[in-house]
KELUMLUM-31008 format. One record per residue (C-alpha): residue in three letters; x, y, z. Coordinates in steps of 0.25 Angstrom, whole numbers, padded with zeros to 4 digits, always signed. Layout:
# KELUMLUM-31008
alaXYZ ...
# end
This chain:
# KELUMLUM-31008
met+0002+0000+0000 ser+0005+0014-0004 thr+0008+0024+0008 glu+0011+0037+0000 leu+0000+0045+0002 pro-0008+0054-0009 glu+0000+0067-0013 ser-0011+0075-0007 ala-0009+0069+0005 val+0005+0072+0008 pro+0006+0082+0017 pro+0014+0096+0015 pro+0029+0095+0019 thr+0027+0100+0034 gly+0042+0108+0034 ser+0039+0117+0023 ser+0032+0130+0023 glu+0034+0136+0008 ser+0020+0134+0005 ser+0014+0143+0017 thr+0024+0155+0018 ala+0030+0156+0004 pro+0023+0172-0002 thr+0013+0170-0013 arg+0011+0180-0024 arg+0000+0185-0017 thr+0005+0189-0004 phe+0019+0193-0009 ile+0011+0203-0019 ala+0002+0208-0006 ala+0016+0210+0003 gly+0022+0217-0008 thr+0008+0226-0009 val+0008+0230+0007 val+0025+0233+0008 gly+0023+0242-0006 gly+0011+0248-0001 ala+0018+0251+0013 val+0031+0258+0006 val+0023+0267-0002 ala+0013+0272+0010 gly+0025+0273+0019 gly+0031+0282+0007 val+0019+0289+0007 ile+0017+0292+0021 gly+0031+0294+0021 gly+0030+0306+0012 ser+0019+0311+0019 leu+0025+0313+0031 leu+0039+0319+0026 ala+0032+0329+0020 asp+0021+0332+0032 ala+0034+0332+0040 glu+0038+0343+0030 glu+0029+0350+0030 ala+0028+0350+0046 thr+0041+0356+0046 ala+0039+0366+0037 ala+0028+0372+0043 glu+0035+0371+0057 arg+0046+0380+0050 pro+0044+0393+0058 pro+0041+0406+0050 ser+0053+0414+0044 ser+0053+0427+0037 arg+0064+0436+0028 val+0069+0448+0034 ser+0079+0458+0031 leu+0087+0468+0038 thr+0099+0475+0041 val+0110+0471+0052 asn+0123+0481+0055 gly+0120+0486+0040 thr+0119+0473+0033 arg+0106+0469+0026 his+0101+0453+0031 thr+0089+0446+0023 val+0086+0431+0032 thr+0074+0423+0033 val+0072+0420+0048 asp+0062+0412+0057 asn+0052+0423+0061 arg+0054+0420+0076 thr+0070+0424+0074 ser+0075+0436+0082 leu+0084+0447+0078 leu+0095+0441+0086 asp+0095+0425+0082 leu+0095+0434+0066 leu+0108+0441+0070 arg+0114+0428+0077 glu+0111+0417+0070 his+0107+0423+0054 leu+0116+0435+0054 gly+0129+0429+0063 leu+0128+0444+0071 thr+0131+0438+0086 gly+0134+0450+0092 ser+0121+0451+0098 lys+0119+0439+0109 lys+0107+0432+0113 gly+0105+0433+0127 cys+0092+0431+0132 asn+0084+0430+0120 ala+0072+0436+0128 gly+0077+0452+0126 ala+0082+0453+0141 cys+0097+0454+0139 gly+0099+0463+0128 ala+0112+0454+0122 cys+0105+0456+0109 thr+0102+0471+0108 val+0104+0475+0092 leu+0098+0486+0085 val+0087+0486+0077 asp+0086+0500+0067 gly+0092+0506+0079 gln+0085+0503+0092 arg+0090+0492+0101 his+0082+0478+0100 asn+0084+0464+0107 ala+0087+0456+0095 cys+0082+0443+0102 leu+0070+0449+0103 thr+0066+0455+0091 leu+0061+0446+0077 ala+0073+0447+0065 val+0059+0446+0055 arg+0055+0458+0060 leu+0066+0467+0056 glu+0063+0468+0042 gly+0072+0481+0037 ala+0078+0483+0050 glu+0093+0488+0055 val+0100+0480+0065 thr+0113+0483+0071 thr+0120+0473+0081 ile+0132+0472+0088 glu+0139+0469+0076 gly+0135+0481+0068 leu+0140+0493+0079 ala+0154+0494+0074 asp+0159+0501+0063 gly+0169+0492+0058 asp+0181+0492+0067 glu+0176+0504+0074 leu+0167+0500+0086 his+0153+0506+0089 pro+0155+0518+0099 leu+0148+0508+0110 gln+0156+0497+0107 gln+0168+0503+0110 ala+0162+0508+0122 phe+0159+0494+0128 ile+0173+0492+0127 asp+0179+0505+0133 gln+0170+0503+0143 asp+0173+0490+0147 ala+0155+0486+0145 phe+0155+0471+0144 gln+0160+0460+0150 cys+0156+0446+0143 gly+0150+0453+0132 tyr+0137+0444+0129 cys+0129+0457+0131 thr+0139+0468+0125 pro+0132+0466+0109 gly+0118+0469+0116 gln+0124+0480+0126 ile+0131+0491+0114 met+0118+0487+0105 ser+0109+0492+0117 gly+0119+0504+0119 val+0119+0509+0104 gly+0104+0508+0104 cys+0103+0517+0120 ile+0114+0526+0112 lys+0106+0527+0099 glu+0093+0530+0107 gly+0100+0539+0117 his+0098+0533+0130 thr+0111+0536+0135 gly+0109+0548+0143 ser+0114+0542+0155 pro+0120+0529+0161 val+0107+0527+0167 glu+0099+0530+0154 ile+0109+0519+0147 arg+0106+0509+0158 glu+0091+0511+0154 trp+0093+0509+0140 met+0102+0499+0141 ser+0095+0490+0152 gly+0090+0479+0142 asn+0106+0476+0140 ile+0110+0466+0153 cys+0125+0463+0154 arg+0127+0451+0164 cys+0141+0457+0166 gly+0136+0469+0172 cys+0143+0479+0163 tyr+0132+0489+0163 val+0139+0502+0167 lys+0151+0501+0158 ile+0139+0498+0147 val+0132+0511+0152 arg+0147+0518+0150 ala+0150+0512+0136 val+0136+0518+0131 glu+0139+0530+0138 gln+0153+0531+0131 ala+0146+0528+0117 thr+0138+0539+0118 gly+0148+0547+0121 arg+0145+0550+0135 lys+0157+0544+0142 
# end
């Protein structure tokens, strides 16, 4: 008697998984479609996010303006953030670092400059409001190698120690002289009271202003 089983009754091999794991054409196409769609979607979303980020950055940029002014006899035209102070314009854009940043709140006078002949705290003055203005800083006082009379008087009277407040003191003194507030030491001290000297050279500063006015 034959013991050979019919072909249809022979069980499949137990150690092979080829028939269960091999990808079919249908599953391959489906998988490719999913991956391709994800890549395309990712590109679209990424590009959209990048565009949105660029627009947000542009919207966050502070407004700026173009301003033309004359500083120490030289005309300058610059584009600055509307919040830029005259002090920062002078120091950071024009390289004129003689005007000092002390309190940056208008309390010490170290940044004093002349705007159209009048004393101003540069830290409190917006640059964009000075269209067409004439600004004079400590760098613009001397005539070549010849010092301004008040600069020379500060040297003669030894009216400084650390020197940090000196540019503002001199510019304020020049303004004080122009305004005619030099009738007495008391008047000079009163009209220059907005300029602070932490070294305490006030007596000699007053003497320097008096010398520059021809009273000493």
